N, C-alpha and C positions, 0 to 999 in steps of 0.2 A: 611629346618634351625632348627635347634636344637636350646635347652633353652640358655641360657643367666642368666646363679643364677650370679646377682650384689650384694656381701658383702659392708653392710653401718656399720659403728659407730655412737656414737650423732660424731656432729661436723665433720660427712661425708664433703669434698672438690668437692660441687655442680660441679664447675666447670670442673674435670677434667673425670668423666661419661658423659657431658652435649651433646654431637658426639654423642659418643654411644646410649647413650639409646634416648633421643629427637628426632636425624638424623634412627636411627638402626630399633627403633617401627615407627617414622612419615613415615616415607621416604622406608620401608624395608620388614615390617613386624615382625621383629624381636619379636622371646617368650622372656620377661622381664620379672623375677622372682629378686623380692627386699625382702632382707632374711638382717640379723646382726646377730652377733654373738651368744649369748641372747634373740631374737623375742625383738618385743614390739614398742615403741613410740622413731622417731631419733628426730635432730633443726639439720640440713649440719652449719658448717662453719660460710654461709652468713642469717643465720638466719629464711631458709625453712624448716620446719616444716612436718616429713613422719607420718603420722594417726600410722602404724599400718607397721612392718613387720614382718614375718615368724622368728623362729629362723631355724640356721643358721648348719643346714648337712651336711654330706658327698651326694655326688649329682654319677645318674649312667651314665649323659652324657654332652653336651656341653659342653660347654665352664663356666669357676668358676669364677670372676672376684671379684678382691678389688679394693675398693678406696678407696683412698688415705683421709690420714686422723691423726692431729695430734695428737689422741689418741693414732699410731699407737709407734708416737716418746716416750712415756712417760713410767713411770716402771710399771702400773700397765695394759697395753693392755693386749686383748683381747688371749689367747694360743686357735689360731685353727688350732693346723699343723697334729693333731688329722685327722678330717672330710677332708683337705686337701688335704695330705696322699691319705687315700683313695678316694677321688673323682679323685687323679691321678693313683694310681691302679684303679682303675675301666675306667678309656679311656678316664674321661677329657682335659679338658686341662686348665691352670691356667694363669692368666692373674694378675699380679702388676702393679696401674703408684703409682709414690711419696710414701706414708707411706705404700702401697698399698705391697710396691716389702720387706718392714719390715719385712712383715709377713710369707713370698716365702724364704727368707734367716735365719728367727727364727725356721724353720718347716727346715731348712740342704737342701730345693728345686732347689737353686740356687749358690751349693758347686761344679755343676761337667755339670753343663749350660753356654755358652756366653750366659750374665745377662746386662742390664745395672740400671742403676737409676737414682738417683738425686746429683751426679759427684761422683768425686776418694774421697772417704774418708767417708758417708754418711753412708752406710751398717758395715764397718767397729768401729763407734762412738755409734752405734747403737745395733748393736747385737755382745755380747759376741759369740763366736764358730765358728763363718762366716766362712770359709775355699772356699770362691766363690775369693775371690784376684783375683787372675791369670785368672778366664773367664771375669774381668766385660769387659768391654765396654761404654768405654766415647762418648756418642753420645744425640745430640739433641732430635730423637724419638725415638719412639720402635724398638720395638727386639725381633723375635723366631727367638728359636731354641729347637726343637725337640717340647712338649707336656705344652713349658714355655714362658710367654710373658709378658715384663718389658716394664718397660715406666716408665719415667720421665716427672714431673709435667707440664712443658711444652708443651706437647708432644697427648693432646686428641685424634686431627684427627688423628695422624697416629696410635695413641692404638684403635683409633676403628676400624680405617679398619683392625690394625690385627687380634682383637677378631667376628666382620664382617667374615671375609672367615677364621677362625677358625671354626664358627659357620657354614659354608656352604654356603656361600655370596658371587656371582656370584666376583670373582677378577677386571673384570673393572667396573662392580656393587658398589663396596666399593669404588676404586676410584674413585669416585665424590665426595667422601667426601675431602678428601685433595687434589684435585683439588680445589671443590667449593672455600673453606676457603682459598689458597695459595693467590686466586684471590687479596682476600683484601689485599692483603704485593706486589703487581707488580707495578713497578715502571710506 
């Protein structure tokens, strides 16, 4: 399986990558790497501390995941467009969940591909110059179009599935994640 680089910011939404990091690493042996726009220590929105992250640099291979955070919605959000575009040019798959889709939209990467996010108008409100409205798909699960994966906040299971498949995990093995979690909601 190819490496999965997860970009976190301070106040990252820990539940959005919980299935990917926890199940992906523990059950499937995914090579997970945690980075942030400037490196250093972080704290999740729930207060979970992370003592160290490497600085995000363009990746040569694998999947680059952008975890959601309220930070992406603010005026002072970090600009990671250049390393995202370079990672994509290097052949990486890029994936954003919730606010992570804002970083993809700010980099101009959602203008020409089918994508989803936190609802119609979400990216329009937060990303001046966003031109992907005609390609937006309002759906509850993750969506992959070529080398881009997007998901709304309440879709961590389908997001984990798409990311792990993109990293090289067999589809049947990855399907165990949404199947296992769906059982909780069966009557």
